C-alpha positions as CSV (number, residue, x, y, z in Angstrom):
1,A,-5.6,-18.9,-14.1
2,M,-6.7,-20.7,-10.9
3,D,-3.5,-19.7,-9.1
4,V,-4.1,-16.0,-10.1
5,N,-7.7,-16.2,-8.9
6,E,-6.5,-17.7,-5.5
7,A,-3.8,-15.0,-5.2
8,W,-6.4,-12.3,-5.9
9,R,-8.8,-13.8,-3.3
10,R,-6.0,-13.8,-0.6
11,L,-5.0,-10.2,-1.4
12,R,-8.6,-8.9,-1.2
13,D,-9.5,-10.7,2.1
14,P,-7.6,-9.4,5.1
15,Q,-8.1,-12.6,7.0
16,A,-6.8,-14.8,4.1
17,R,-3.9,-12.4,3.5
18,A,-2.9,-12.5,7.2
19,A,-3.1,-16.3,7.2
20,H,-0.9,-16.5,4.2
21,L,1.6,-14.1,5.7
22,L,1.7,-16.2,8.9
23,A,2.1,-19.4,6.9
24,L,5.0,-17.8,5.0
25,N,6.6,-17.1,8.4
26,G,6.1,-20.6,9.7
27,V,2.9,-20.2,11.7
28,A,0.2,-22.5,10.5
29,V,-3.3,-21.2,11.1
30,D,-5.3,-23.7,9.1
31,G,-8.9,-23.4,10.0
32,F,-8.4,-20.1,11.8
33,G,-11.4,-19.4,14.1
34,R,-11.4,-23.1,15.2
35,T,-8.5,-22.9,17.6
36,A,-8.1,-21.4,21.1
37,V,-8.6,-17.6,21.3
38,P,-7.2,-15.2,23.9
39,P,-9.1,-15.4,27.2
40,R,-9.8,-11.6,27.0
41,F,-11.6,-12.2,23.8
42,V,-13.6,-15.1,25.3
43,A,-14.7,-12.9,28.2
44,A,-15.7,-10.1,25.7
45,Q,-17.7,-12.6,23.7
46,M,-19.5,-13.8,26.8
47,A,-20.3,-10.3,27.8
48,W,-21.6,-9.4,24.3
49,R,-23.8,-12.5,24.2
50,E,-25.2,-11.8,27.7
51,A,-25.9,-8.2,26.6
52,L,-27.7,-9.5,23.5
53,D,-29.8,-11.9,25.5
54,A,-30.8,-9.0,27.8
55,A,-31.5,-6.6,24.9
56,R,-35.1,-5.8,24.5
57,S,-35.1,-3.2,21.8
58,P,-33.6,-2.7,18.4
59,A,-31.7,0.3,19.8
60,E,-30.0,-1.9,22.4
61,V,-29.1,-4.5,19.8
62,E,-27.8,-1.7,17.5
63,A,-25.6,-0.4,20.3
64,I,-24.1,-3.9,20.8
65,R,-23.6,-4.1,17.1
66,R,-21.7,-0.8,17.0
67,R,-19.4,-1.9,20.0
68,A,-18.8,-5.3,18.4
69,A,-17.9,-3.7,15.0
70,A,-15.5,-1.3,16.7
71,E,-13.8,-4.1,18.5
72,R,-13.5,-6.1,15.2
73,E,-11.9,-3.0,13.6
74,A,-9.5,-2.7,16.6
75,S,-8.7,-6.4,16.2
76,L,-7.8,-5.9,12.6
77,E,-5.6,-3.0,13.5
78,R,-3.8,-5.1,16.2
79,L,-3.4,-7.9,13.7
80,A,-1.8,-5.5,11.2
81,A,0.5,-4.0,13.9
82,H,1.6,-7.5,15.0
83,L,2.2,-8.6,11.3
84,D,4.2,-5.4,10.7
85,A,6.3,-6.0,13.8
86,G,6.9,-9.7,13.0
87,R,5.0,-10.8,16.2
88,W,3.7,-13.9,14.5
89,S,2.1,-15.7,17.5
90,E,0.3,-12.5,18.6
91,A,-0.9,-12.0,15.0
92,A,-2.2,-15.6,14.9
93,E,-4.2,-15.0,18.1
94,E,-5.8,-12.0,16.7
95,L,-6.5,-13.8,13.4
96,T,-8.3,-16.7,15.3
97,A,-10.7,-14.2,16.8
98,L,-11.9,-12.6,13.5
99,P,-14.3,-15.4,12.4
100,F,-16.0,-15.2,15.8
101,H,-16.5,-11.5,15.3
102,D,-18.0,-12.2,11.9
103,R,-20.4,-14.8,13.2
104,F,-21.5,-12.6,16.0
105,A,-22.1,-9.7,13.6
106,A,-24.3,-12.0,11.5
107,E,-26.3,-12.9,14.6
108,L,-26.8,-9.3,15.4
109,D,-27.8,-8.5,11.8
110,A,-30.3,-11.4,11.9
111,R,-31.7,-10.1,15.2
112,L,-32.1,-6.6,13.8
113,A,-33.8,-7.9,10.7
114,A,-36.3,-9.9,12.7
């Protein structure tokens, strides 16, 4: 039963599913989100954080949240395309960025709730 539950968890979660597919193809991504991410993503994160620091109204924070959410969805689409094409290292790079997207989204939600 435990193996079935773990399999179900991996299938439901796109990040866990991608990590499993990468592992099946010889790309270890243990602790994804704790490794180096693409420089373009680091630059985007810095820009989003600077924009968040400068935001003075809930509308400005909401606009940042929408842009960040759209970029997360685009990252998931790129991840899927890389996996479909067997571009494992590119898929691993996209996968490492997703937890950063999630943490930033949580920060934005907290700021909007305050």
